[in-house]
N, C-alpha and C positions, 0 to 999 in steps of 0.2 A: 553434577547431577543431584547434589544435595540441596539445591535451591528450593525454597518453599514453593510447592505447587500453587498454593493460593495466591502468592505474589505474582507468579507467572501468568495466571489467569487474569489477575487484576490489571497487569500491564497490557495484556491483549485487549481487554475490554476498553481500557482508556484509549488505545490506538484506534480501535475500530469505531468507537463512538465519537471520535473527533470529527466524523462526518457531520455530526449535529452542529459543530461550530461553523462549518461551511454553510449548512442549512440556515442557521440564524443570520449569518452574514448576507446570504442571498435574500432573505426575507426583509432585512433591514436596509441593506445598501442596494439591493437589486442586482447590481453588476459591478464588482470591484474592478479597479483599473488593471489593464493588461500588463503593465509593467510589474505590478505587485505579484500577480499570478505567475508571470513568466519567471520572476526571480525565485519564488517559492518552489515552483516545480523543478527548476534547475538545481536549487539547493537540495531538495529532497533526493534527486537523482544522484548528485555528487556524494551525499551521505551514504546512500544505499550501495553505490558501486564500490566506494572505498571500504565500507564495512564488509561487503561480500568477499573482497580479495584479501584484505589484511587480517580478517578475523575468522569469518565462516569457513572459507575454503582452506585457509592455513590450518585452522583447528581440525578440519576434516582430514587433511593430509597427515597430521600427527596421529590421528586415531586409526585410519585404515590404509594409509599409504598414498603415494602420488597418483598412480594410475586409477585405482578405484575412486579416489576423491574426484578426479576430473571426469570420470564416467558419470558419477552422481551429479556433478555440476551440469553437464550437458543434458542429462536426463531431466533435470529441473527445468532447463530452458525449453526442452521439447514438450514437457507437460504443460507449461504455460502457453506455448504456441498452440497446442491442441485446444486448450480451454479458450484461448482468444479466438481461434478459428470457429469453434463450435458455438461460442456465446460472445459475439462481438459487442462492444459497447462504445459509446461516444461520450466525450466531455462537452461541457457547455461551449467551449471555444470552437468546437468542430461543427456546431449546428447553427442554423439561421432560423430561429423560431419565428422571426417576423414573416417568413414566407409560408407558415403553416396555414392551411385553408380553414381550419376550424379549431375551437378549443378542444374538441375530441382528439384531434391529432396531437396537439400539445400534451394533453394528458397521457396519451398512449406513449409518446416519446419519453416523457418523464418516468413512467412506470417501467418501460423497457430498459432505460438507463439504470434504474434502481435494481432491476433483476440482474443485469449484467455486472454491475458493480458488486452486488452481493455475492455472486458466484466467484468473481475475481478476488474478493476479500477473504474468502474461505481459506485458501492456502496461506494468505498473509497471516491469518490468526495462528496457523500451525507454525509459521516462521517465528513469530514473536514468542510463542510458548516454548518451542524447542531451544531458541537462543537463550531464554531465561533459565532453562534447565542447565545449560552448559555453564553460564556465568551471568549473574544478576546484572552486571554493568552492560553486558552484551545485550541482554533482553531490553534494558532501558534504552540503549542506543537504537535498536531495531524499532522499538515502539515509537520513539520520537520521529524517526525517519518515515515510518508508515503513517503516523498521525499527520505529518506535514502534507503528505500527498493525498490524504483522505479529505482534507478541507475543501479543495476544489471539487472532489467527488460529491460532497454534500451539496455544493452549489449546483452541480450538474443535475441533481435530482430535484432540489427544491424549487429552482427558478421556473422550469416548465410546468410543474404541477401547480404551483401558486398562480402562474399566469393563466392557466387553463381554468382553474376552479375558484380562484380568489379566496381560498381557504388556507390560512396559515397553518392551522393544526394538521390538516391532511398533508401538506407539503413537508412539514416537520416529521410527521409519522413515517412517511416513506423513506426519507433520508435516514432516520433512526434505524429503520429495519434493514436498510442496505449495509449500514455499518455494523449492525448486530451480528452479521455473518462471521465476523472475525472472532469474537469470543466463543461462538458456537463451534467454529473450526478448532479452536484451542481445546474446548471441552471434549470434542470427539477425538482429537489427537491424544488427549490424556487418557480417555477411556480405552482407546484401541492400542496405543503404543506402550503405556506404562508397564503392563505385564511383561512386555518383551524388550523393554529398553535396556540396552547394554551400551558400553562405550563404542562398540563397532556399529551398532544400529544408529546411535547418535551421530557418528561420523558420516554415515550415508545421508542422514536427514539434513545435517548442516550443509553438506555439499549441494544437495538438491535445492535447499533454501537459497543458497548463494546464486544458483542458476536462475531461480524464480525472480530474485530481486534484481539481478542484472537485466533479465528480460524486461521486467516492468520499467526499468530505467531507460533502456535503449529503445524499446518499442512504443512506450506510451509517454513517459514523462518528458524526455528530451525533445521528441518531435512536437509534442503539444506546446512545450515552452517556446520553441523556435517559431511555431506557427503564429504566434501573437505579434510578430513583426517588431520586436524590440531589439533587433540587431545583436549587440554583445551582452545584453542582460542575461540570457540563458547561460552563456559561458561563465559569466561572473558568478551566477548562482551556483553552478556546478563546482567551480574552483573554491568558492567560499564554503560550500558544503563539505568538500573533501578536506579542506584545511581544518574546519571545525571538528570533523570526525577524528582526524589524526590527533588534534590537540586534546579532545575530550578523552580519547582512549589513553593517551600518554599521561594525562593528569590522574586518571583513575587507576593506573597500574601501581 
């Protein structure tokens, strides 16, 4: 808990604003290959799942015990289920923009995606911030995992907006704003939680974050990765992500 709060906020900002990388990629390349996106999404899911179980949930159990930690874990899953149900969002791979009847529909689709992604990014910002409070290396690992899956999110926002308006600046702006929700979430977490932050509270937060990250991986990243029709590429990405996470944590110990 002695980690510098400024560093935690910086990590969160870097993870959130990685959506701008996806935005730039979308504006330059228009549509990256499905094999690349499938692998990156699978890799990110593998990193997040492994991180959730061997670091976040395990750390929570040490702080608050086995049963409370698992209650917090499933509470995190439930919270993301409710967010996903109330504010559904789609990625570029799930949409057929070619069938849009007008540029107005394209623009609306892009802006709705930006709104949905922004709301979904809010708890991810809290996840990165809280992870960095526990352990700087943990915060770095979470920020990298989130940054990887934020890149296709940036694509999901920039491509339809640019296609509808032909305005690169506007497409980039909306992608930037959707990613900015993460550092905002971290800042609010700092403002609200810091006065009450104890090891017990942190334990509950880590468990909930583990649930959130597992939900994102199982409900969004893996299905989307598999939907791109690349057969074993998603599984390869997941395994490589898991191995990379294990090796990185082992080397940092």
